[in-house]
TORPA-4810 file (N, C-alpha, C, O; in nm, 3 decimals):
<nodes>
NODE_1_3.120_-0.102_1.464_3.128_-0.030_1.568_3.120_-0.119_1.719_3.033_-0.108_1.805_X
NODE_2_3.235_-0.206_1.720_3.270_-0.301_1.849_3.248_-0.241_1.971_3.285_-0.127_1.996_X
NODE_3_3.190_-0.311_2.048_3.177_-0.275_2.184_3.115_-0.116_2.186_3.132_-0.036_2.278_X
NODE_4_3.064_-0.099_2.098_2.999_0.026_2.096_2.850_0.039_2.149_2.789_-0.065_2.170_X
NODE_5_2.782_0.175_2.174_2.643_0.163_2.263_2.557_0.226_2.137_2.574_0.337_2.086_X
NODE_6_2.471_0.137_2.103_2.356_0.146_2.000_2.248_0.237_2.073_2.234_0.228_2.195_X
NODE_7_2.176_0.318_1.999_2.079_0.410_2.041_1.931_0.370_1.937_1.944_0.360_1.815_X
NODE_8_1.819_0.353_1.995_1.698_0.333_1.904_1.683_0.460_1.816_1.701_0.574_1.859_X
NODE_9_1.650_0.430_1.693_1.652_0.512_1.602_1.764_0.533_1.511_1.759_0.603_1.410_X
NODE_10_1.908_0.441_1.572_2.057_0.471_1.474_2.001_0.408_1.334_1.923_0.315_1.316_X
NODE_11_2.056_0.478_1.260_2.047_0.400_1.114_2.229_0.321_1.112_2.342_0.365_1.137_X
NODE_12_2.160_0.163_1.059_2.301_0.125_1.054_2.308_0.041_0.895_2.208_0.010_0.830_X
NODE_13_2.435_0.017_0.857_2.462_-0.060_0.746_2.545_-0.191_0.760_2.628_-0.192_0.851_X
NODE_14_2.535_-0.272_0.702_2.595_-0.419_0.755_2.703_-0.430_0.661_2.703_-0.409_0.540_X
NODE_15_2.809_-0.472_0.748_2.936_-0.508_0.641_3.005_-0.632_0.728_2.982_-0.667_0.844_X
NODE_16_3.104_-0.688_0.623_3.172_-0.819_0.671_3.061_-0.943_0.724_3.065_-1.009_0.828_X
NODE_17_2.959_-0.945_0.610_2.846_-1.038_0.657_2.897_-1.169_0.570_2.948_-1.155_0.458_X
NODE_18_2.882_-1.272_0.620_2.883_-1.406_0.541_2.799_-1.453_0.419_2.676_-1.446_0.414_X
NODE_19_2.868_-1.494_0.339_2.819_-1.503_0.209_2.697_-1.591_0.200_2.625_-1.588_0.100_X
NODE_20_2.671_-1.675_0.311_2.573_-1.793_0.343_2.463_-1.759_0.446_2.383_-1.843_0.490_X
NODE_21_2.468_-1.579_0.494_2.345_-1.554_0.593_2.219_-1.642_0.567_2.176_-1.678_0.458_X
NODE_22_2.170_-1.667_0.688_2.045_-1.764_0.666_1.938_-1.662_0.611_1.850_-1.704_0.537_X
NODE_23_1.944_-1.536_0.644_1.829_-1.443_0.606_1.854_-1.375_0.479_1.772_-1.299_0.427_X
NODE_24_1.973_-1.406_0.428_2.009_-1.331_0.293_2.065_-1.236_0.288_2.106_-1.210_0.175_X
NODE_25_2.094_-1.148_0.384_2.116_-1.017_0.413_2.282_-1.024_0.355_2.349_-1.127_0.368_X
NODE_26_2.335_-0.900_0.292_2.478_-0.899_0.258_2.524_-0.767_0.295_2.449_-0.692_0.358_X
NODE_27_2.649_-0.728_0.259_2.712_-0.626_0.292_2.621_-0.479_0.222_2.569_-0.486_0.111_X
NODE_28_2.616_-0.381_0.288_2.562_-0.258_0.246_2.406_-0.264_0.273_2.339_-0.171_0.228_X
NODE_29_2.347_-0.359_0.337_2.186_-0.373_0.365_2.155_-0.263_0.462_2.221_-0.265_0.565_X
NODE_30_2.077_-0.180_0.450_2.072_-0.132_0.609_1.939_-0.135_0.695_1.848_-0.210_0.660_X
NODE_31_1.927_-0.059_0.798_1.821_-0.104_0.885_1.833_0.016_1.001_1.922_0.099_1.013_X
NODE_32_1.714_-0.005_1.081_1.706_0.120_1.236_1.718_0.038_1.325_1.661_-0.069_1.306_X
NODE_33_1.790_0.055_1.446_1.817_0.006_1.558_1.681_0.023_1.641_1.647_0.138_1.668_X
NODE_34_1.615_-0.069_1.676_1.504_-0.067_1.768_1.527_-0.056_1.918_1.426_-0.030_1.984_X
NODE_35_1.629_-0.070_1.979_1.642_-0.040_2.107_1.764_0.008_2.141_1.854_0.003_2.057_X
NODE_36_1.789_0.068_2.277_1.931_0.107_2.335_1.969_-0.011_2.398_1.912_-0.072_2.489_X
NODE_37_2.106_-0.043_2.318_2.182_-0.159_2.370_2.321_-0.123_2.372_2.338_-0.020_2.307_X
NODE_38_2.421_-0.168_2.420_2.541_-0.165_2.414_2.639_-0.261_2.331_2.756_-0.233_2.307_X
NODE_39_2.564_-0.393_2.285_2.623_-0.489_2.200_2.484_-0.569_2.175_2.393_-0.603_2.251_X
NODE_40_2.514_-0.586_1.997_2.407_-0.703_1.954_2.283_-0.673_1.959_2.205_-0.751_2.012_X
NODE_41_2.236_-0.543_1.899_2.100_-0.514_1.925_1.989_-0.559_1.794_2.036_-0.569_1.681_X
NODE_42_1.858_-0.582_1.815_1.761_-0.608_1.731_1.776_-0.486_1.613_1.795_-0.371_1.651_X
NODE_43_1.771_-0.504_1.522_1.736_-0.412_1.398_1.644_-0.427_1.333_1.607_-0.544_1.319_X
NODE_44_1.565_-0.320_1.263_1.437_-0.327_1.180_1.512_-0.326_1.054_1.574_-0.223_1.027_X
NODE_45_1.517_-0.429_0.968_1.556_-0.422_0.859_1.491_-0.369_0.745_1.376_-0.412_0.733_X
NODE_46_1.536_-0.273_0.641_1.495_-0.212_0.527_1.453_-0.348_0.444_1.331_-0.362_0.433_X
NODE_47_1.515_-0.428_0.397_1.525_-0.499_0.278_1.394_-0.621_0.325_1.322_-0.663_0.234_X
NODE_48_1.375_-0.664_0.445_1.217_-0.742_0.462_1.114_-0.689_0.599_1.022_-0.751_0.652_X
NODE_49_1.168_-0.552_0.633_1.076_-0.485_0.727_1.038_-0.567_0.874_0.940_-0.542_0.944_X
NODE_50_1.164_-0.694_0.907_1.155_-0.742_1.043_1.258_-0.711_1.110_1.350_-0.643_1.067_X
NODE_51_1.248_-0.774_1.254_1.368_-0.740_1.332_1.411_-0.859_1.327_1.357_-0.968_1.313_X
NODE_52_1.572_-0.807_1.349_1.682_-0.908_1.348_1.784_-0.866_1.453_1.802_-0.749_1.488_X
NODE_53_1.857_-0.989_1.506_1.962_-0.925_1.602_2.093_-0.944_1.546_2.109_-1.059_1.505_X
NODE_54_2.194_-0.868_1.531_2.329_-0.894_1.449_2.432_-0.864_1.569_2.416_-0.784_1.660_X
NODE_55_2.550_-0.956_1.544_2.647_-0.887_1.597_2.722_-0.761_1.592_2.759_-0.730_1.479_X
NODE_56_2.751_-0.691_1.677_2.785_-0.554_1.665_2.937_-0.553_1.602_2.992_-0.443_1.603_X
NODE_57_3.003_-0.652_1.554_3.090_-0.622_1.468_3.057_-0.633_1.320_3.139_-0.628_1.228_X
NODE_58_2.909_-0.651_1.310_2.881_-0.642_1.141_2.765_-0.531_1.140_2.670_-0.546_1.063_X
NODE_59_2.773_-0.414_1.229_2.699_-0.321_1.229_2.797_-0.167_1.192_2.910_-0.167_1.242_X
NODE_60_2.774_-0.094_1.145_2.810_0.009_1.122_2.738_0.130_1.112_2.669_0.142_1.011_X
NODE_61_2.740_0.245_1.213_2.642_0.356_1.220_2.672_0.420_1.122_2.790_0.445_1.101_X
NODE_62_2.558_0.468_1.026_2.535_0.581_0.947_2.512_0.696_1.005_2.590_0.790_0.992_X
NODE_63_2.415_0.704_1.068_2.414_0.837_1.141_2.270_0.810_1.270_2.186_0.721_1.254_X
NODE_64_2.271_0.894_1.375_2.180_0.905_1.455_2.066_0.968_1.400_2.076_1.090_1.388_X
NODE_65_1.974_0.923_1.370_1.836_0.966_1.328_1.753_1.082_1.421_1.678_1.166_1.371_X
NODE_66_1.776_1.072_1.547_1.676_1.139_1.638_1.752_1.278_1.705_1.710_1.339_1.803_X
NODE_67_1.857_1.308_1.638_1.938_1.423_1.695_1.899_1.521_1.596_1.983_1.532_1.507_X
NODE_68_1.794_1.598_1.585_1.792_1.727_1.509_1.911_1.827_1.517_1.988_1.837_1.612_X
NODE_69_1.916_1.913_1.379_2.019_1.989_1.395_1.934_2.155_1.459_1.814_2.167_1.483_X
NODE_70_2.036_2.261_1.472_1.998_2.362_1.528_1.858_2.409_1.468_1.789_2.470_1.549_X
NODE_71_1.809_2.395_1.356_1.678_2.421_1.264_1.572_2.329_1.302_1.451_2.353_1.306_X
NODE_72_1.644_2.202_1.336_1.505_2.109_1.368_1.504_1.998_1.239_1.405_1.929_1.212_X
NODE_73_1.602_1.994_1.181_1.650_1.923_1.047_1.669_1.787_1.110_1.726_1.794_1.219_X
NODE_74_1.636_1.664_1.072_1.700_1.526_1.123_1.737_1.462_0.941_1.665_1.446_0.842_X
NODE_75_1.863_1.443_0.963_1.912_1.380_0.819_1.821_1.231_0.818_1.781_1.161_0.911_X
NODE_76_1.812_1.219_0.688_1.719_1.066_0.666_1.786_0.993_0.550_1.809_1.048_0.442_X
NODE_77_1.811_0.894_0.572_1.889_0.799_0.478_1.785_0.646_0.415_1.825_0.537_0.373_X
NODE_78_1.672_0.687_0.429_1.568_0.586_0.371_1.530_0.463_0.505_1.595_0.445_0.608_X
NODE_79_1.434_0.409_0.472_1.349_0.318_0.572_1.197_0.352_0.586_1.143_0.438_0.517_X
NODE_80_1.127_0.269_0.691_0.990_0.309_0.724_0.971_0.471_0.783_1.065_0.533_0.833_X
NODE_81_0.858_0.515_0.769_0.828_0.620_0.833_0.889_0.631_0.991_0.875_0.540_1.072_X
NODE_82_0.949_0.745_1.017_1.029_0.745_1.146_0.931_0.834_1.250_0.983_0.878_1.352_X
NODE_83_0.810_0.855_1.227_0.734_0.907_1.317_0.590_0.880_1.318_0.550_0.845_1.207_X
NODE_84_0.499_0.884_1.408_0.373_0.815_1.388_0.284_0.910_1.218_0.306_1.024_1.175_X
NODE_85_0.200_0.817_1.171_0.171_0.865_1.050_0.102_0.988_1.047_0.093_1.045_0.938_X
NODE_86_0.048_1.044_1.158_-0.027_1.153_1.136_0.043_1.282_1.164_-0.007_1.395_1.163_X
NODE_87_0.172_1.248_1.191_0.275_1.365_1.237_0.263_1.456_1.115_0.238_1.406_1.005_X
NODE_88_0.284_1.605_1.132_0.305_1.676_1.055_0.438_1.737_1.040_0.493_1.794_1.135_X
NODE_89_0.497_1.726_0.912_0.649_1.732_0.917_0.682_1.813_0.779_0.600_1.835_0.689_X
NODE_90_0.811_1.851_0.781_0.861_1.938_0.639_0.990_1.859_0.614_1.086_1.838_0.688_X
NODE_91_0.960_1.815_0.472_1.118_1.734_0.428_1.194_1.805_0.326_1.159_1.882_0.237_X
NODE_92_1.288_1.765_0.357_1.419_1.830_0.229_1.424_1.728_0.090_1.447_1.611_0.121_X
NODE_93_1.416_1.738_0.027_1.421_1.606_-0.108_1.594_1.636_-0.159_1.657_1.736_-0.124_X
NODE_94_1.644_1.534_-0.239_1.781_1.536_-0.284_1.794_1.642_-0.364_1.911_1.678_-0.376_X
NODE_95_1.696_1.721_-0.439_1.713_1.816_-0.541_1.741_1.967_-0.463_1.765_2.076_-0.513_X
NODE_96_1.728_1.930_-0.333_1.698_2.064_-0.228_1.589_2.132_-0.227_1.570_2.234_-0.162_X
NODE_97_1.510_2.075_-0.302_1.328_2.127_-0.252_1.299_2.123_-0.138_1.328_2.015_-0.087_X
NODE_98_1.252_2.198_-0.071_1.200_2.154_0.067_1.038_2.188_0.045_0.989_2.278_-0.023_X
NODE_99_0.968_2.081_0.126_0.802_2.066_0.102_0.746_2.075_0.263_0.785_1.995_0.348_X
NODE_100_0.667_2.165_0.288_0.641_2.203_0.420_0.513_2.121_0.428_0.463_2.056_0.336_X
NODE_101_0.462_2.135_0.570_0.350_2.084_0.622_0.280_2.014_0.536_0.192_2.053_0.458_X
NODE_102_0.343_1.857_0.560_0.303_1.728_0.515_0.278_1.630_0.590_0.362_1.611_0.677_X
NODE_103_0.170_1.540_0.588_0.150_1.423_0.672_0.246_1.337_0.661_0.275_1.313_0.543_X
NODE_104_0.321_1.267_0.759_0.414_1.188_0.715_0.380_1.049_0.680_0.468_0.972_0.641_X
NODE_105_0.249_1.011_0.692_0.185_0.870_0.656_0.157_0.899_0.512_0.129_0.794_0.453_X
NODE_106_0.155_0.973_0.457_0.143_1.006_0.292_0.245_1.002_0.217_0.228_1.001_0.095_X
NODE_107_0.374_0.998_0.269_0.504_1.042_0.224_0.545_0.911_0.181_0.503_0.806_0.229_X
NODE_108_0.660_0.926_0.055_0.703_0.766_0.034_0.885_0.812_0.115_0.968_0.892_0.073_X
NODE_109_0.886_0.759_0.187_1.021_0.758_0.270_1.124_0.678_0.228_1.237_0.727_0.224_X
NODE_110_1.103_0.536_0.189_1.216_0.451_0.157_1.238_0.449_-0.003_1.202_0.358_-0.078_X
NODE_111_1.314_0.589_-0.047_1.338_0.589_-0.194_1.229_0.642_-0.273_1.126_0.674_-0.214_X
NODE_112_1.239_0.657_-0.409_1.157_0.717_-0.502_1.198_0.662_-0.625_1.314_0.632_-0.651_X
NODE_113_1.079_0.648_-0.718_1.106_0.623_-0.850_1.210_0.711_-0.928_1.270_0.671_-1.027_X
NODE_114_1.226_0.849_-0.864_1.308_0.944_-0.900_1.384_0.997_-0.821_1.333_1.069_-0.735_X
NODE_115_1.513_0.982_-0.824_1.638_0.995_-0.731_1.641_1.132_-0.669_1.682_1.127_-0.553_X
NODE_116_1.614_1.239_-0.707_1.616_1.369_-0.719_1.481_1.424_-0.585_1.473_1.526_-0.517_X
NODE_117_1.389_1.292_-0.595_1.268_1.338_-0.508_1.288_1.257_-0.369_1.195_1.260_-0.289_X
NODE_118_1.415_1.179_-0.335_1.418_1.115_-0.232_1.434_1.215_-0.116_1.489_1.326_-0.116_X
NODE_119_1.376_1.154_-0.025_1.379_1.240_0.091_1.513_1.243_0.183_1.550_1.134_0.225_X
NODE_120_1.580_1.345_0.215_1.724_1.327_0.277_1.719_1.385_0.415_1.805_1.354_0.497_X
NODE_121_1.634_1.458_0.441_1.593_1.484_0.571_1.475_1.542_0.614_1.401_1.577_0.522_X
NODE_122_1.435_1.564_0.730_1.284_1.576_0.771_1.262_1.653_0.895_1.342_1.618_0.982_X
NODE_123_1.167_1.762_0.940_1.145_1.825_1.027_1.017_1.812_1.096_0.916_1.836_1.030_X
NODE_124_1.006_1.776_1.226_0.873_1.756_1.286_0.802_1.889_1.322_0.844_1.962_1.412_X
NODE_125_0.702_1.915_1.253_0.641_2.057_1.285_0.569_2.072_1.415_0.504_1.976_1.456_X
NODE_126_0.573_2.171_1.476_0.518_2.174_1.620_0.373_2.264_1.610_0.365_2.341_1.515_X
NODE_127_0.262_2.257_1.703_0.162_2.296_1.669_0.140_2.436_1.650_0.036_2.470_1.593_X
NODE_128_0.254_2.556_1.702_0.276_2.692_1.662_0.313_2.700_1.487_0.260_2.783_1.413_X
NODE_129_0.386_2.624_1.453_0.427_2.617_1.292_0.287_2.566_1.221_0.255_2.634_1.123_X
NODE_130_0.209_2.469_1.251_0.087_2.422_1.196_-0.006_2.514_1.173_-0.047_2.536_1.059_X
NODE_131_-0.059_2.591_1.301_-0.172_2.664_1.353_-0.184_2.750_1.202_-0.289_2.733_1.140_X
NODE_132_-0.081_2.840_1.140_-0.163_2.920_1.043_-0.173_2.878_0.929_-0.199_2.947_0.830_X
NODE_133_-0.147_2.729_0.930_-0.175_2.638_0.785_-0.297_2.570_0.815_-0.336_2.486_0.734_X
NODE_134_-0.372_2.594_0.927_-0.492_2.501_0.959_-0.612_2.461_0.823_-0.688_2.536_0.763_X
NODE_135_-0.591_2.338_0.812_-0.629_2.282_0.688_-0.814_2.231_0.725_-0.844_2.150_0.812_X
NODE_136_-0.883_2.282_0.662_-1.008_2.233_0.715_-1.091_2.143_0.574_-1.213_2.130_0.569_X
NODE_137_-1.014_2.098_0.489_-1.036_2.017_0.407_-1.093_1.893_0.436_-1.058_1.847_0.544_X
NODE_138_-1.184_1.814_0.361_-1.230_1.672_0.387_-1.091_1.587_0.425_-0.979_1.602_0.376_X
NODE_139_-1.137_1.489_0.535_-1.003_1.394_0.548_-1.102_1.274_0.612_-1.140_1.268_0.729_X
NODE_140_-1.133_1.179_0.501_-1.228_1.055_0.513_-1.129_0.954_0.414_-1.039_0.995_0.341_X
NODE_141_-1.173_0.804_0.435_-1.139_0.751_0.329_-1.231_0.687_0.260_-1.214_0.590_0.185_X
NODE_142_-1.365_0.760_0.294_-1.497_0.705_0.205_-1.513_0.819_0.093_-1.422_0.900_0.076_X
NODE_143_-1.628_0.823_0.019_-1.648_0.921_-0.100_-1.655_1.074_-0.052_-1.715_1.119_0.046_X
NODE_144_-1.580_1.141_-0.145_-1.536_1.320_-0.129_-1.606_1.364_-0.199_-1.679_1.294_-0.269_X
NODE_145_-1.606_1.523_-0.201_-1.681_1.587_-0.301_-1.611_1.651_-0.421_-1.658_1.715_-0.516_X
NODE_146_-1.471_1.615_-0.388_-1.365_1.622_-0.522_-1.354_1.516_-0.597_-1.257_1.506_-0.672_X
NODE_147_-1.431_1.435_-0.592_-1.460_1.293_-0.687_-1.592_1.328_-0.779_-1.628_1.243_-0.860_X
NODE_148_-1.665_1.453_-0.769_-1.779_1.485_-0.874_-1.735_1.608_-0.877_-1.664_1.671_-0.797_X
NODE_149_-1.808_1.651_-1.028_-1.771_1.760_-1.084_-1.917_1.791_-1.157_-1.974_1.688_-1.194_X
NODE_150_-1.978_1.899_-1.181_-2.070_1.948_-1.264_-2.032_2.019_-1.397_-1.974_2.128_-1.397_X
NODE_151_-2.066_1.955_-1.506_-2.048_2.020_-1.642_-2.127_2.125_-1.665_-2.232_2.143_-1.604_X
NODE_152_-2.072_2.221_-1.777_-2.155_2.343_-1.827_-2.288_2.303_-1.848_-2.371_2.391_-1.827_X
NODE_153_-2.335_2.180_-1.888_-2.461_2.214_-1.900_-2.545_2.165_-1.775_-2.667_2.161_-1.787_X
NODE_154_-2.493_2.133_-1.670_-2.552_2.118_-1.530_-2.549_1.966_-1.521_-2.584_1.927_-1.410_X
NODE_155_-2.516_1.868_-1.610_-2.457_1.758_-1.571_-2.371_1.720_-1.475_-2.253_1.748_-1.495_X
NODE_156_-2.411_1.639_-1.331_-2.310_1.612_-1.259_-2.255_1.462_-1.280_-2.335_1.369_-1.298_X
NODE_157_-2.144_1.446_-1.277_-2.055_1.324_-1.278_-1.967_1.284_-1.190_-1.892_1.368_-1.140_X
NODE_158_-1.960_1.174_-1.160_-1.875_1.128_-1.036_-1.751_1.055_-1.136_-1.769_1.002_-1.246_X
NODE_159_-1.646_1.065_-1.077_-1.553_0.957_-1.098_-1.541_0.814_-1.126_-1.481_0.744_-1.209_X
NODE_160_-1.615_0.796_-1.034_-1.633_0.618_-1.027_-1.719_0.562_-1.107_-1.706_0.447_-1.150_X
NODE_161_-1.845_0.665_-1.143_-1.925_0.627_-1.253_-1.855_0.649_-1.391_-1.911_0.603_-1.490_X
NODE_162_-1.752_0.705_-1.403_-1.694_0.727_-1.539_-1.605_0.568_-1.593_-1.589_0.514_-1.703_X
NODE_163_-1.561_0.534_-1.441_-1.464_0.401_-1.472_-1.575_0.283_-1.468_-1.549_0.182_-1.534_X
NODE_164_-1.679_0.287_-1.406_-1.771_0.180_-1.406_-1.833_0.183_-1.574_-1.849_0.087_-1.649_X
NODE_165_-1.855_0.302_-1.596_-1.924_0.306_-1.785_-1.802_0.260_-1.847_-1.817_0.181_-1.940_X
NODE_166_-1.679_0.293_-1.812_-1.598_0.228_-1.940_-1.498_0.129_-1.916_-1.385_0.133_-1.964_X
NODE_167_-1.552_0.017_-1.818_-1.504_-0.102_-1.773_-1.361_-0.073_-1.742_-1.287_-0.151_-1.802_X
NODE_168_-1.300_0.012_-1.669_-1.184_0.028_-1.652_-1.124_-0.096_-1.617_-1.197_-0.181_-1.566_X
NODE_169_-0.989_-0.123_-1.637_-0.928_-0.236_-1.532_-0.900_-0.176_-1.408_-0.949_-0.065_-1.389_X
NODE_170_-0.831_-0.225_-1.323_-0.767_-0.186_-1.171_-0.676_-0.074_-1.204_-0.681_0.029_-1.137_X
NODE_171_-0.588_-0.089_-1.310_-0.491_-0.038_-1.297_-0.533_0.092_-1.373_-0.500_0.191_-1.308_X
NODE_172_-0.586_0.120_-1.476_-0.642_0.212_-1.565_-0.753_0.322_-1.486_-0.776_0.439_-1.515_X
NODE_173_-0.809_0.239_-1.380_-0.893_0.321_-1.293_-0.799_0.387_-1.163_-0.842_0.483_-1.099_X
NODE_174_-0.713_0.346_-1.143_-0.601_0.398_-1.036_-0.562_0.494_-1.111_-0.574_0.602_-1.055_X
NODE_175_-0.512_0.500_-1.235_-0.439_0.613_-1.320_-0.549_0.713_-1.324_-0.539_0.817_-1.259_X
NODE_176_-0.665_0.684_-1.405_-0.775_0.771_-1.385_-0.791_0.846_-1.269_-0.783_0.968_-1.285_X
NODE_177_-0.813_0.800_-1.146_-0.837_0.878_-1.039_-0.718_0.943_-0.986_-0.745_1.043_-0.920_X
NODE_178_-0.590_0.914_-0.995_-0.479_0.998_-0.986_-0.490_1.134_-1.069_-0.472_1.248_-1.027_X
NODE_179_-0.520_1.096_-1.183_-0.511_1.221_-1.283_-0.621_1.318_-1.217_-0.596_1.439_-1.208_X
NODE_180_-0.758_1.259_-1.168_-0.840_1.336_-1.152_-0.824_1.420_-1.043_-0.864_1.537_-1.047_X
NODE_181_-0.743_1.351_-0.903_-0.722_1.405_-0.806_-0.603_1.515_-0.826_-0.598_1.602_-0.739_X
NODE_182_-0.525_1.519_-0.910_-0.428_1.603_-0.944_-0.517_1.733_-1.002_-0.509_1.843_-0.946_X
NODE_183_-0.591_1.715_-1.102_-0.674_1.830_-1.172_-0.732_1.896_-1.081_-0.713_2.018_-1.077_X
NODE_184_-0.822_1.827_-0.978_-0.924_1.871_-0.909_-0.854_1.926_-0.813_-0.918_2.022_-0.770_X
NODE_185_-0.721_1.907_-0.739_-0.659_1.993_-0.646_-0.595_2.145_-0.713_-0.547_2.231_-0.639_X
NODE_186_-0.603_2.160_-0.856_-0.538_2.265_-0.886_-0.670_2.356_-0.888_-0.644_2.474_-0.913_X
NODE_187_-0.787_2.333_-0.870_-0.924_2.376_-0.863_-0.956_2.424_-0.704_-1.058_2.482_-0.666_X
NODE_188_-0.848_2.386_-0.627_-0.903_2.389_-0.488_-0.984_2.263_-0.409_-1.018_2.262_-0.291_X
NODE_189_-1.000_2.175_-0.496_-1.085_2.038_-0.461_-0.996_1.922_-0.437_-0.941_1.858_-0.527_X
NODE_190_-0.984_1.894_-0.280_-0.888_1.808_-0.266_-0.908_1.736_-0.121_-0.988_1.784_-0.042_X
NODE_191_-0.847_1.643_-0.095_-0.870_1.594_0.070_-0.775_1.686_0.167_-0.678_1.755_0.136_X
NODE_192_-0.816_1.671_0.251_-0.714_1.768_0.399_-0.590_1.669_0.366_-0.588_1.548_0.347_X
NODE_193_-0.474_1.782_0.368_-0.318_1.705_0.367_-0.280_1.697_0.245_-0.161_1.664_0.238_X
NODE_194_-0.348_1.718_0.113_-0.322_1.697_-0.034_-0.297_1.849_-0.071_-0.382_1.937_-0.081_X
NODE_195_-0.166_1.858_-0.089_-0.109_2.006_-0.135_0.003_1.970_-0.204_0.080_2.066_-0.214_X
NODE_196_0.061_1.822_-0.279_0.141_1.828_-0.379_0.108_1.668_-0.447_0.078_1.562_-0.392_X
NODE_197_0.130_1.702_-0.580_0.081_1.610_-0.673_0.205_1.463_-0.679_0.200_1.367_-0.755_X
NODE_198_0.283_1.487_-0.596_0.415_1.383_-0.656_0.336_1.257_-0.603_0.322_1.182_-0.700_X
NODE_199_0.285_1.206_-0.500_0.220_1.087_-0.479_0.127_1.041_-0.586_0.136_0.922_-0.616_X
NODE_200_0.037_1.114_-0.649_-0.019_1.068_-0.732_0.009_1.068_-0.886_-0.055_1.008_-0.972_X
NODE_201_0.112_1.143_-0.903_0.208_1.155_-1.028_0.299_1.007_-1.026_0.327_0.941_-1.126_X
NODE_202_0.334_0.978_-0.896_0.409_0.837_-0.905_0.311_0.712_-0.944_0.335_0.627_-1.029_X
NODE_203_0.199_0.721_-0.862_0.074_0.623_-0.881_0.069_0.635_-1.038_0.077_0.526_-1.094_X
NODE_204_0.058_0.740_-1.119_0.038_0.712_-1.266_0.161_0.643_-1.324_0.152_0.551_-1.405_X
NODE_205_0.280_0.694_-1.276_0.405_0.585_-1.314_0.372_0.458_-1.326_0.361_0.405_-1.436_X
NODE_206_0.348_0.384_-1.189_0.323_0.284_-1.116_0.252_0.213_-1.199_0.305_0.118_-1.257_X
NODE_207_0.107_0.247_-1.223_0.018_0.190_-1.244_0.012_0.179_-1.430_-0.033_0.088_-1.499_X
NODE_208_0.069_0.294_-1.469_0.079_0.290_-1.653_0.198_0.187_-1.650_0.215_0.130_-1.758_X
NODE_209_0.278_0.154_-1.556_0.390_0.048_-1.609_0.290_-0.062_-1.632_0.294_-0.122_-1.740_X
NODE_210_0.212_-0.091_-1.553_0.121_-0.240_-1.547_0.040_-0.247_-1.674_0.030_-0.353_-1.737_X
NODE_211_-0.033_-0.111_-1.720_-0.121_-0.089_-1.837_-0.016_-0.136_-1.949_-0.050_-0.228_-2.025_X
NODE_212_0.091_-0.087_-1.960_0.205_-0.110_-2.080_0.236_-0.242_-2.079_0.274_-0.275_-2.191_X
NODE_213_0.236_-0.343_-1.993_0.294_-0.480_-1.955_0.136_-0.543_-2.006_0.150_-0.637_-2.084_X
NODE_214_0.030_-0.517_-1.983_-0.103_-0.565_-2.023_-0.151_-0.562_-2.155_-0.223_-0.645_-2.211_X
NODE_215_-0.089_-0.430_-2.212_-0.092_-0.388_-2.349_-0.012_-0.499_-2.478_-0.055_-0.553_-2.580_X
NODE_216_0.129_-0.496_-2.406_0.218_-0.590_-2.486_0.193_-0.742_-2.522_0.215_-0.812_-2.621_X
NODE_217_0.116_-0.772_-2.348_0.075_-0.926_-2.352_-0.050_-0.928_-2.441_-0.068_-1.036_-2.496_X
NODE_218_-0.129_-0.844_-2.464_-0.249_-0.870_-2.540_-0.220_-0.874_-2.692_-0.313_-0.898_-2.770_X
NODE_219_-0.100_-0.852_-2.734_-0.037_-0.839_-2.864_-0.047_-0.993_-2.950_0.000_-1.005_-3.063_X
</nodes>
């Protein structure tokens, strides 16, 4: 895009990069333009999450992120969360599924362990769209009610008590809590903004991999 004009939010891809680039960047690496500038803009690179200045000749424009279509959808090609984390959004996945009324900061924006679940577009929801779906569930980083259950005999059990009693490892505890949240959500017990088990299912896979490595190492 020689002598072109870059806008903040533009998604770019590197090309014609030298093999000995001091930062280790190579052709095909992507990032997001951080300023409006006619030449050599600063770019927030996905590879290391830092700002770098590049010659305009090495930047190819992928798309302009901040230009929604007539229905409000904005194409997405990966990277850091494009809006403030508390923003309510709808997303479209690579498999065509649309997930509505999501909290931006709780989503995985830079790829997924399952390619079909990757975000390919998003839409910022207005107050009018959110109001009918007002969510009054708990929203806190502390202890919340969905981590506690009452058994048929009246015994009350807390998730963390089970983890401590069984002396679970860090990975085991994370898997257990993720499965607990998924099951509790099916009974209507969940944190505000939690209406999809994808995030916790991915945590089960991630920490499950650590458990497999630990089990192999113990042999």
